[in-house]
Legacy VTK file of the C-alpha trace (Angstrom):
# vtk DataFile Version 3.0
C-alpha trace
ASCII
DATASET POLYDATA
POINTS 392 float
109.344 50.918 21.363
112.251 49.912 24.091
109.321 48.376 26.277
107.788 46.449 23.368
111.319 44.639 23.081
112.123 44.313 26.606
108.705 42.752 27.725
109.654 39.539 24.968
111.984 38.707 26.937
109.796 38.120 30.085
109.022 34.478 31.151
104.955 34.094 32.061
105.790 31.230 34.132
108.127 32.626 36.264
106.291 35.709 36.952
103.303 33.919 38.069
105.667 31.703 40.817
106.623 34.523 42.143
103.037 36.485 42.313
102.065 33.139 43.792
104.671 32.796 46.344
104.195 36.379 47.388
100.619 36.242 47.937
100.611 33.378 50.233
103.337 34.778 52.324
101.898 38.055 52.609
99.172 36.727 53.526
100.196 34.871 56.245
102.400 37.461 57.653
99.023 40.220 57.482
97.208 37.639 59.118
99.341 36.797 61.632
99.965 40.377 62.809
96.347 41.620 62.671
96.002 37.845 64.698
98.146 38.912 67.627
96.749 42.491 67.544
92.979 41.263 68.040
94.032 38.916 70.629
96.350 40.099 73.112
93.858 43.125 74.487
91.358 40.692 73.838
93.368 38.495 76.647
94.789 41.249 78.657
91.347 42.407 79.380
89.626 39.328 80.231
92.032 37.255 81.285
95.350 38.731 82.459
97.972 36.791 80.105
99.731 39.225 78.764
99.885 41.789 81.754
101.762 41.092 84.888
100.278 37.567 86.697
99.941 37.072 90.218
100.073 33.712 92.012
99.839 32.686 95.509
102.722 31.070 97.265
102.637 28.922 100.330
104.590 26.465 101.631
104.167 23.125 101.678
102.771 21.759 105.011
104.196 18.569 106.374
104.087 16.209 109.181
107.159 18.779 111.507
105.055 21.942 110.947
101.818 20.084 113.108
104.346 20.283 116.065
105.919 23.417 114.986
104.387 26.446 112.651
107.533 28.167 112.159
108.194 26.105 109.241
105.273 27.312 107.609
106.245 30.984 107.279
108.397 32.914 105.170
111.505 33.989 106.185
113.113 37.657 105.177
115.934 35.929 103.264
113.441 33.617 101.466
111.083 36.832 100.592
114.518 38.896 99.397
116.053 35.391 97.356
112.183 35.603 95.497
112.095 39.756 94.916
115.813 38.610 92.968
114.307 36.483 90.649
114.092 37.828 86.935
110.461 36.507 86.574
109.257 38.565 89.795
108.368 42.192 89.598
107.020 42.698 92.831
106.059 40.469 96.004
103.559 41.134 98.996
102.847 39.192 102.265
99.363 38.604 103.273
98.687 40.361 106.214
97.353 37.646 108.582
94.921 38.403 111.654
96.226 38.301 115.301
93.497 38.441 117.202
90.178 36.863 117.922
86.878 37.903 115.380
83.360 36.471 115.727
80.752 37.748 113.404
77.054 37.969 114.582
73.613 38.701 112.961
70.240 38.549 113.993
67.978 36.105 111.803
64.812 35.025 112.598
64.778 36.617 115.765
67.588 34.411 116.844
71.811 35.346 116.818
73.663 33.200 114.614
77.600 33.214 115.639
80.801 32.446 114.046
84.435 32.428 114.242
85.799 34.329 111.947
89.858 35.371 110.633
90.366 38.145 108.011
93.597 38.789 105.739
94.939 41.853 103.949
96.708 42.370 100.870
98.051 45.770 99.232
94.677 46.760 97.328
96.935 47.210 93.981
96.063 43.128 93.939
92.433 43.367 94.761
90.365 42.507 91.804
86.849 44.228 93.235
86.153 47.940 92.365
83.651 49.225 95.605
83.672 52.609 96.539
82.716 50.842 100.082
86.534 49.224 100.010
88.133 51.260 102.360
88.652 51.893 106.314
88.386 55.010 108.201
89.645 54.904 112.077
86.921 57.214 112.899
84.261 54.921 111.497
82.545 51.696 113.077
82.927 49.470 109.706
84.912 46.715 107.938
84.233 46.250 104.580
84.680 42.398 103.615
85.358 40.775 100.568
85.012 37.181 100.245
86.532 34.321 97.578
83.777 33.343 94.674
84.159 29.953 95.321
82.585 30.484 99.270
79.109 31.732 97.333
79.158 29.177 95.024
79.609 26.435 97.560
76.831 27.511 98.989
74.397 27.616 96.009
75.396 24.500 94.099
76.791 22.522 97.034
75.523 22.809 100.436
72.350 24.655 99.245
71.367 21.653 96.935
71.711 19.188 99.500
69.620 20.647 102.192
66.668 22.406 100.091
67.855 25.921 100.965
66.834 29.045 98.745
70.078 30.253 96.494
71.421 33.768 97.370
72.489 36.608 94.105
75.534 38.536 95.273
73.297 41.482 95.586
71.507 39.911 98.385
74.681 39.077 100.384
76.088 42.572 99.668
72.937 44.235 101.082
73.333 42.035 104.326
74.925 43.722 107.231
76.559 42.052 110.639
78.389 42.649 113.430
81.978 41.462 113.941
83.253 41.731 117.348
87.353 42.087 118.094
88.752 40.768 120.862
92.497 40.464 122.492
94.475 42.031 124.880
91.490 42.020 127.845
89.107 44.326 125.708
87.099 44.101 122.383
85.375 46.448 120.098
82.475 45.401 117.647
82.397 46.863 114.531
79.320 46.846 111.479
80.690 44.793 108.842
79.356 44.257 105.199
80.306 41.742 102.195
81.163 44.666 99.615
82.953 42.235 97.155
84.034 38.771 95.646
87.196 38.173 94.388
87.866 35.582 91.660
91.451 35.540 92.111
91.881 35.502 96.089
91.380 32.584 98.129
90.729 34.395 101.879
88.711 36.417 103.661
89.615 39.909 102.990
89.812 42.949 104.819
91.421 46.212 104.133
95.017 46.497 104.637
95.580 48.713 107.056
92.425 47.621 109.606
94.446 44.492 109.818
97.700 46.451 111.030
95.707 48.455 112.916
93.656 45.948 114.374
97.034 43.959 114.958
98.192 46.463 117.418
95.404 46.757 119.241
93.803 43.353 120.128
97.089 41.640 118.628
97.698 38.535 120.798
101.363 37.866 119.110
104.103 39.717 117.851
104.475 37.962 114.142
105.332 40.088 111.398
105.976 36.765 109.284
103.453 35.747 106.538
102.618 32.297 105.932
101.593 33.395 102.333
102.941 35.746 99.678
101.007 37.308 96.508
103.781 37.136 93.932
103.532 39.230 90.795
105.213 37.779 87.694
106.541 39.638 85.165
106.533 37.393 82.437
104.107 34.412 83.466
105.025 31.994 80.864
108.950 31.919 81.884
110.101 28.201 82.093
112.206 28.911 85.031
108.980 29.479 87.396
107.909 26.214 87.944
111.474 24.830 88.406
112.152 27.698 91.143
108.720 26.226 93.090
110.198 22.665 92.824
113.431 23.416 94.401
112.291 25.250 97.119
109.058 23.006 97.396
106.981 25.929 97.412
103.266 25.099 96.841
101.250 27.100 94.246
97.763 26.025 92.598
98.718 24.136 89.148
95.676 26.694 87.846
97.375 29.870 88.440
100.430 28.641 86.002
98.073 27.436 83.025
97.843 31.115 81.707
101.855 30.413 81.796
101.254 27.631 79.265
98.957 29.548 77.175
101.395 32.681 76.827
104.200 30.151 75.794
102.322 28.342 73.526
100.850 31.569 72.145
103.964 33.363 71.344
105.652 30.371 69.832
102.413 29.719 67.344
102.649 33.190 66.254
106.692 33.247 66.341
106.553 30.018 64.187
103.925 31.621 61.634
105.161 34.622 61.127
108.736 32.684 60.396
107.020 30.162 57.878
105.275 33.323 56.058
109.075 35.508 55.896
110.912 32.371 54.624
107.648 32.106 52.120
108.388 35.899 51.101
112.211 35.799 51.146
111.939 32.421 48.539
109.583 35.067 46.356
111.938 37.863 46.514
115.109 35.181 45.676
112.948 33.448 43.099
112.323 36.718 41.185
115.961 37.850 41.939
117.271 34.842 39.646
114.704 35.044 37.500
115.551 38.809 36.348
119.498 37.729 36.638
118.394 34.370 34.559
116.815 37.772 31.782
119.516 39.830 32.196
122.236 36.605 31.182
119.837 35.822 28.512
119.849 39.038 26.638
123.334 40.691 27.435
124.049 41.356 24.323
120.800 43.374 23.369
121.397 45.358 26.683
125.016 45.969 25.902
123.748 47.049 21.912
121.231 48.824 23.806
123.830 50.585 25.693
126.305 51.300 22.721
123.609 53.347 21.231
122.726 55.767 23.971
120.308 53.849 26.626
121.674 54.873 29.884
121.071 51.371 32.579
118.253 53.426 34.656
116.324 54.010 31.242
117.038 49.758 30.523
116.088 49.176 34.010
113.270 50.952 33.839
110.513 48.049 32.424
111.785 45.459 34.758
111.553 47.738 37.696
107.801 49.453 36.921
106.985 45.568 36.173
108.232 43.874 39.299
106.634 47.007 41.607
103.273 46.830 39.841
103.213 43.001 39.936
104.341 43.432 43.752
101.916 46.099 45.064
98.873 44.089 43.118
100.084 41.022 44.406
99.986 42.571 48.181
97.136 44.607 47.281
95.444 40.921 46.770
97.072 39.285 50.268
95.168 42.282 51.827
92.024 41.402 50.487
92.861 37.676 51.384
93.589 38.837 54.975
90.359 40.826 55.951
87.832 38.360 54.047
89.598 35.371 56.548
89.671 37.878 59.695
86.095 38.726 58.941
85.562 34.669 59.320
87.294 34.946 63.066
86.182 38.109 63.972
82.334 37.218 63.317
83.288 33.961 65.423
84.826 35.328 68.200
82.429 38.466 68.354
79.505 35.982 69.986
81.933 35.464 72.820
84.163 38.590 73.171
84.002 41.914 72.166
86.418 42.540 69.371
87.829 46.054 67.877
87.010 46.238 64.014
89.828 48.210 63.207
92.310 46.438 60.822
95.069 48.482 61.110
97.860 45.746 61.268
96.792 44.730 57.604
96.790 48.290 56.047
100.389 48.818 58.332
101.953 45.539 57.042
100.878 46.097 53.467
102.863 49.200 53.370
105.561 48.566 54.910
106.258 45.278 52.648
105.045 47.652 49.378
107.743 49.988 50.309
110.222 47.562 51.825
109.785 44.987 48.616
109.646 47.682 45.658
112.654 49.941 47.323
114.976 46.992 47.472
113.710 45.817 43.619
114.681 48.895 42.291
117.990 48.844 43.322
118.976 45.704 42.741
117.171 45.493 38.938
119.587 49.281 38.627
122.289 47.400 39.861
122.599 44.561 38.004
121.821 46.226 34.668
124.568 48.383 35.324
126.628 45.794 35.999
125.874 43.931 33.271
126.480 46.729 30.426
129.561 48.663 32.285
131.233 45.336 32.231
LINES 1 393
392 0 1 2 3 4 5 6 7 8 9 10 11 12 13 14 15 16 17 18 19 20 21 22 23 24 25 26 27 28 29 30 31 32 33 34 35 36 37 38 39 40 41 42 43 44 45 46 47 48 49 50 51 52 53 54 55 56 57 58 59 60 61 62 63 64 65 66 67 68 69 70 71 72 73 74 75 76 77 78 79 80 81 82 83 84 85 86 87 88 89 90 91 92 93 94 95 96 97 98 99 100 101 102 103 104 105 106 107 108 109 110 111 112 113 114 115 116 117 118 119 120 121 122 123 124 125 126 127 128 129 130 131 132 133 134 135 136 137 138 139 140 141 142 143 144 145 146 147 148 149 150 151 152 153 154 155 156 157 158 159 160 161 162 163 164 165 166 167 168 169 170 171 172 173 174 175 176 177 178 179 180 181 182 183 184 185 186 187 188 189 190 191 192 193 194 195 196 197 198 199 200 201 202 203 204 205 206 207 208 209 210 211 212 213 214 215 216 217 218 219 220 221 222 223 224 225 226 227 228 229 230 231 232 233 234 235 236 237 238 239 240 241 242 243 244 245 246 247 248 249 250 251 252 253 254 255 256 257 258 259 260 261 262 263 264 265 266 267 268 269 270 271 272 273 274 275 276 277 278 279 280 281 282 283 284 285 286 287 288 289 290 291 292 293 294 295 296 297 298 299 300 301 302 303 304 305 306 307 308 309 310 311 312 313 314 315 316 317 318 319 320 321 322 323 324 325 326 327 328 329 330 331 332 333 334 335 336 337 338 339 340 341 342 343 344 345 346 347 348 349 350 351 352 353 354 355 356 357 358 359 360 361 362 363 364 365 366 367 368 369 370 371 372 373 374 375 376 377 378 379 380 381 382 383 384 385 386 387 388 389 390 391
């Protein structure tokens, strides 16, 4: 009987308005959380955007450096200053070869020779996984990694212009050649082979411990200074990075900082989307609370009479708490379905290019959190409003 009486106090347009605004806001929040969960591992695994991003740093070469090369090297003070920056995780120096190196290979009964140089970086920055990437002082073998661009320049540039055959990576990795190191009045010949192609580091790499040993054995000059640094950025989207590089006249490839822009815009888009959705949800909550206040104030005498004849505030509030709770949960269920449909639409397109997990736990988790939070909040608000009205 009480429920039938209270049902007449509801205003259908207000209930519909609440349901519509909550549906839109909740669906956007669910979809934004799911999109972030889908895109984040994708970018982490395939473009390194969200994890520490490494850039190669060097100094600008001016006219004075052609006479005095000391200006191209980083001093200990400059390296320490760089390490103190809040957006820097780690700084590694390129180890350069200080000896003469010559590569040779027998081809068609003739020997082909070329001068060579090596650089080394810590293994954590090497983006080639190969069991052959190790140096043993007891063996006469030097593993080498070259930039992938070198092979592309040959295949799509030089080979095309000279009518030469193109070469596959696997073929290049099977070719062995000799490397002769010389300096300090002595020389030694090693076997060598290209064990991989780097897509990040634009230099001819040899193991760092080999570079150190060879510099001690054959190095012509004692120079521990580095002309290039490998800087691992903790937050590649930090806006202070470009400003620091410009102030210190450091040279870094612009494309190496492109990921910073992508991270920044992605984060801004996600924050903006979630902020808009939360505003919509807050407005829907405010809308239903004001509607309940209007209903309560409009039927104040009715509730006071019910309270006077023995109905407790909890009994009077039960209908509105149950009604708002059911509408909220049903609305969130519909919003969850809408978010799932929209997710299947964008995942279907991304799946043709990338491998994406089909787990939709962020949508389910967001639905559960919103349901529990909103229903609990409405229970307290409705009961407090009814109790305040009938007891005053």
